Each structure stands twice: as structure tokens, then as C-alpha cells.
DRENVO-222212 format. One record per residue (C-alpha): x negated, y, z negated. Coordinates in steps of 0.1 Angstrom, whole numbers, padded with zeros to 4 digits, always signed. Example, Ala and Ser with C-alpha at 12.3 -4.5 7.8 and 13.67 -1.06 7.14 Angstrom:
2
-0123-0045-0078/-0137-0011-0071/
This chain:
372
-0061+0191-0187/-0038+0168-0206/-0047+0130-0196/-0020+0106-0201/-0026+0072-0212/-0006+0042-0217/-0007+0037-0257/+0015+0003-0260/+0034-0023-0241/+0062-0049-0250/+0080-0077-0234/+0115-0092-0242/+0114-0130-0232/+0149-0147-0228/+0154-0182-0252/+0163-0200-0219/+0141-0216-0195/+0151-0234-0163/+0123-0257-0148/+0118-0266-0112/+0131-0299-0122/+0162-0288-0136/+0168-0264-0110/+0162-0290-0082/+0189-0314-0099/+0218-0287-0097/+0208-0276-0065/+0207-0309-0050/+0241-0317-0065/+0254-0288-0051/+0240-0297-0017/+0255-0331-0016/+0291-0319-0023/+0289-0291+0004/+0275-0319+0027/+0305-0344+0017/+0333-0314+0022/+0320-0310+0054/+0309-0343+0068/+0331-0341+0100/+0318-0305+0111/+0280-0314+0105/+0283-0348+0122/+0298-0330+0152/+0270-0307+0152/+0292-0274+0143/+0269-0266+0113/+0239-0280+0097/+0238-0300+0066/+0222-0283+0035/+0189-0294+0028/+0175-0307-0005/+0152-0286-0024/+0122-0303-0046/+0103-0292-0072/+0068-0296-0052/+0083-0277-0023/+0090-0251-0051/+0054-0249-0062/+0035-0250-0029/+0058-0222-0016/+0055-0200-0045/+0035-0210-0075/+0064-0210-0100/+0071-0233-0122/+0099-0223-0145/+0118-0191-0150/+0135-0174-0182/+0171-0163-0176/+0198-0152-0198/+0224-0176-0191/+0214-0211-0179/+0243-0233-0180/+0261-0214-0152/+0230-0214-0132/+0229-0251-0136/+0265-0261-0129/+0266-0273-0093/+0304-0259-0091/+0294-0223-0102/+0254-0216-0096/+0255-0183-0110/+0251-0169-0145/+0280-0168-0169/+0275-0134-0189/+0302-0125-0218/+0320-0091-0207/+0311-0067-0235/+0338-0037-0244/+0323-0002-0238/+0318+0001-0274/+0290-0025-0274/+0254-0022-0261/+0251-0031-0226/+0232-0064-0220/+0203-0046-0198/+0199-0019-0228/+0199-0047-0257/+0172-0062-0237/+0153-0030-0231/+0153-0020-0271/+0137-0053-0277/+0110-0046-0254/+0107-0009-0265/+0104-0017-0301/+0074-0039-0292/+0057-0016-0272/+0063+0015-0300/+0048-0006-0326/+0020-0014-0306/+0016+0025-0303/+0021+0031-0337/+0049+0057-0328/+0086+0059-0343/+0113+0060-0317/+0120+0096-0330/+0090+0108-0312/+0099+0098-0279/+0113+0128-0255/+0117+0108-0222/+0131+0075-0216/+0133+0062-0177/+0151+0030-0173/+0132+0018-0139/+0147-0016-0126/+0160-0033-0093/+0195-0030-0102/+0219-0017-0129/+0247-0031-0144/+0267+0001-0138/+0266+0032-0119/+0269+0055-0153/+0264+0069-0178/+0229+0059-0173/+0214+0027-0190/+0186+0051-0200/+0207+0072-0219/+0223+0046-0238/+0185+0034-0241/+0178+0068-0257/+0210+0067-0283/+0204+0033-0294/+0166+0037-0304/+0173+0073-0316/+0153+0091-0287/+0150+0129-0283/+0144+0146-0252/+0164+0131-0220/+0167+0102-0199/+0175+0090-0166/+0177+0055-0146/+0154+0046-0114/+0157+0020-0088/+0131+0013-0063/+0135-0026-0065/+0104-0044-0074/+0080-0013-0077/+0101+0005-0102/+0077+0001-0129/+0049+0018-0112/+0072+0045-0098/+0085+0051-0132/+0051+0054-0146/+0038+0080-0123/+0069+0102-0130/+0066+0097-0167/+0026+0104-0166/+0030+0133-0145/+0053+0149-0171/+0035+0144-0196/+0004+0155-0177/+0023+0186-0170/+0033+0190-0207/+0071+0189-0207/+0069+0155-0222/+0050+0144-0252/+0057+0106-0256/+0077+0085-0230/+0091+0052-0223/+0095+0033-0193/+0115+0004-0197/+0121-0023-0170/+0150-0046-0180/+0156-0069-0154/+0184-0098-0151/+0174-0109-0116/+0193-0139-0123/+0226-0123-0116/+0216-0106-0079/+0200-0140-0067/+0218-0167-0045/+0211-0199-0062/+0227-0220-0034/+0201-0205-0009/+0173-0233-0006/+0150-0205+0008/+0150-0185-0025/+0169-0203-0053/+0137-0204-0072/+0123-0172-0068/+0137-0150-0099/+0138-0150-0137/+0149-0122-0161/+0128-0103-0189/+0124-0066-0199/+0093-0049-0202/+0081-0014-0218/+0053+0010-0218/+0049+0038-0239/+0029+0070-0221/+0013+0097-0238/-0014+0122-0242/-0044+0100-0247/-0058+0127-0272/-0028+0117-0293/-0033+0080-0291/-0035+0061-0325/-0053+0031-0314/-0065+0011-0284/-0051+0025-0253/-0056+0028-0215/-0061+0063-0196/-0042+0070-0165/-0069+0082-0141/-0044+0080-0113/-0012+0070-0098/+0002+0065-0064/+0036+0060-0047/+0045+0055-0009/+0074+0039+0006/+0085+0029+0044/+0119+0016+0053/+0125-0020+0061/+0156-0042+0062/+0134-0073+0055/+0144-0071+0016/+0180-0061+0009/+0210-0061-0011/+0242-0047+0003/+0261-0046-0030/+0279-0014-0037/+0304+0009-0048/+0316+0011-0011/+0324-0027-0012/+0362-0020-0027/+0370+0002+0008/+0362-0027+0028/+0386-0053+0040/+0363-0086+0031/+0364-0087-0005/+0349-0120-0011/+0314-0132-0026/+0296-0124+0009/+0260-0136+0009/+0247-0101+0018/+0255-0090-0013/+0230-0107-0031/+0192-0103-0027/+0181-0113+0011/+0145-0115+0028/+0127-0126+0059/+0102-0138+0038/+0077-0142+0070/+0081-0107+0081/+0078-0096+0045/+0042-0116+0041/+0031-0102+0076/+0040-0067+0067/+0037-0062+0031/+0004-0076+0022/-0018-0056+0044/+0004-0024+0031/-0005-0032+0000/-0039-0039+0000/-0048-0004+0024/-0029+0015-0007/-0050-0003-0034/-0082+0004-0013/-0067+0040-0003/-0061+0049-0038/-0097+0035-0054/-0117+0055-0027/-0097+0088-0033/-0103+0085-0071/-0139+0078-0061/-0135+0041-0079/-0153+0011-0059/-0137-0022-0062/-0165-0039-0077/-0157-0012-0107/-0121-0032-0114/-0125-0059-0144/-0089-0069-0139/-0059-0066-0113/-0026-0069-0127/-0004-0072-0094/+0033-0077-0090/+0043-0114-0094/+0061-0122-0063/+0041-0151-0049/+0009-0168-0058/-0003-0166-0023/+0004-0130-0019/-0016-0120-0048/-0046-0144-0038/-0044-0124-0005/-0047-0091-0021/-0069-0096-0046/-0094-0112-0023/-0090-0080+0002/-0093-0054-0025/-0123-0073-0040/-0137-0087-0010/-0140-0118-0024/-0117-0144-0041/-0111-0134-0075/-0127-0149-0105/-0108-0166-0130/-0093-0143-0154/-0099-0113-0130/-0061-0114-0112/-0037-0130-0138/-0009-0147-0126/+0024-0153-0151/+0047-0160-0124/+0042-0202-0130/+0061-0192-0164/+0083-0165-0156/+0090-0165-0119/+0094-0132-0101/+0109-0107-0125/+0111-0075-0101/+0095-0046-0113/+0087-0060-0148/+0061-0087-0135/+0029-0063-0133/+0037-0051-0166/+0039-0087-0184/+0007-0094-0168/-0008-0061-0182/+0006-0069-0215/-0005-0104-0218/-0040-0101-0206/-0055-0065-0211/-0060-0074-0250/-0099-0083-0242/-0106-0055-0222/-0136-0033-0237/-0141+0007-0237/-0148+0016-0203/-0135-0014-0187/-0114-0004-0154/-0085-0021-0136/-0055-0013-0111/-0018-0021-0120/+0003-0025-0087/+0038-0033-0077/+0052-0035-0045/+0087-0049-0027/+0116-0039-0011/+0120-0005+0006/+0090-0009+0013/+0075+0006-0017/+0044+0001-0032/+0030+0016-0064/-0006+0018-0081/-0019+0029-0115/-0056+0034-0120/-0061+0026-0157/-0095+0025-0180/-0098+0011-0215/-0105+0041-0236/
């Protein structure tokens, strides 16, 4: 039977960073302006004042210290507080496709493959900048790949769901060399004016190459098993969509951006993810103590610490559960792949690990891999 493997990975990182201190200065200036404009209503108790944010609050709540973004000036403008990205003509590469090509180029180089050998491209991300034609098909054209391509959206779990789809097709023999790419411009669907979430997201793109392990041209990770699960919840939601223009209310509504009930997400997602990983390990005949590495979705340090302890039955040792969100923030589907790409090079043949992402849906996906 054909055994699929991850033979290369790559990360595109934007040039611009926003530190917590920079973000807080902009947010607090916005809060002061809004509070001044509504001083009478606030004094009358009709509305609540917008509270200040702080860098200490952000680190304590999330573990995030900075984030990379495609545009910095628009986000840090207290009168705007969302990215300013130049509109592109239909003849130019889309922003997501351009990011994706960079990450794919790095992943293919690591795998020792040419783009012409690729016969599947899956663009798996939490949002896509247009409905059609698929971003994946554009990427396929830009890199010169063959075969076919399609988009996928399972929010923060998109990468692992994409890996399962690609691995299944490689295993069946219908695909010989697949790319799963995750271009995430989270800054464009984050409400930067909401103190509860204004610090959460960053932008990035990741890519992995998946092909039969027998065809691997260098160090690689055999995929022993994949598992995906979903359970409907409104606790992480974004109501933007094509039916928006059919409704009378057209302004920039809060529900058209990322929204979450953080407390419920913590309470419900953590046991779901922990049980998912443990069940996957058990069904594969793996013991938790055989895991050298946990590459988890990079949403929140407290969440990852909880999951790591639950899965391993102890507090993870330094390096066992690498976090990258202090530098990248939450990059949605790309987070676990950033962690994998940056913290898998030291793995030795026989070392095992799990890639796991989870988020809106609810959704959770896990990939059990072994260094070959």
C-alpha cells in the first residue's frame, strides 16, 4: 500500500511586524477618541466607555508578544484600524496566491521537487479573498503545476483537513505529488477596535508537500494516520458572505468580522481536542509517551499548555510542544504548520509527533507522523 509522507514545508512571513506596545498605543488612542465623542452618553450611563488595553494584558491573556501583518500603517491608524491593501486588477496575481507561491517555492525546494511534478494543489484557509475562480487554481497556474486544484475552508483546522484530503488521494494513487497551502490574511477579518480580540491574529502563509514516502528524495515524515472531526457551534463565527448585499443593513457590522465567546470556547474545545488526539493515538496503537513533539494550533498558550498536559499526562518538557505564537500570534490554519516547519529539523529517524489544529466549526484535525 502507498504510504503518504510530508517531504517538504515552507513558510512565507510578511515584512511588517506590530508589537504589543505599538498595538496598544493605537488602540488606546482610538478608545480615547470614541470616549470623548460619547462623553455625555457615557456620563449618563447610556453606553459604557471603551476601556484601555495594555501589553501586559495581551501577554497574560494569550502569550502573544507581536504579530506579522501584510499592512501595518492601516492597522495602527486610530482613525482606520484595519489593513490598507492595494486593489489589484484581475490580470495581477491575487494577494493570497502571491503569498502562497512564496511558501510553496520553499516547500518544493526542501522536497527536491519541481512545480511541474505537482498534480494537486489545495488552498486551505480560514477565508478566501474571492468566491471564484478558486485561489488554488490560480496558484496552480502561477507555479506551473498540472492535475487539479481546489479551495477548502474549515477555519483554523483547514491545514490538517487539507492534509487528510491530500494524503488520502496520494494513498489511493490518484495523486502523485500534492501541495497543501495555507495563505492567511487574518488581519483583514479581525476587528482591531475590539479590546477582547484586537491582539489575536497575524498574517502568514504555509505549505507542505505530500507524496508517497517511497518517492521521497530526502528527510521526510511518514503520515501514519489522519483524523478529522466537526461539531457545530456558534461560539466562533463570522457572518460575512455573498448574501450581505441582499440585506438592507450594508454598513461595516461587527458580526462581519471574527467573533468568539472565548470562555465557552475554552470550556468546550479543550476537552474535545484532548479527547480527539488521545483517541487517534489509541486507535493507531500509539502511546502518548512515544511522542517526541506536539505541533499544536497556535491560538493561545494557556490552551496549548492544557492540551499538552492532558495528552502527555504531564507538563510538556521544553521543546516537546513548541509555541510560535509569541512571534506570529494566531495565524489560523497556518499555526501548527509554522511550528512543524520550524521545529522538526532536529527529529531523528523513528521519532514521532502529532500535528493538530482546531477552531471554528467546531473542528479538529490531527496528523500522526514519524521521521523516516
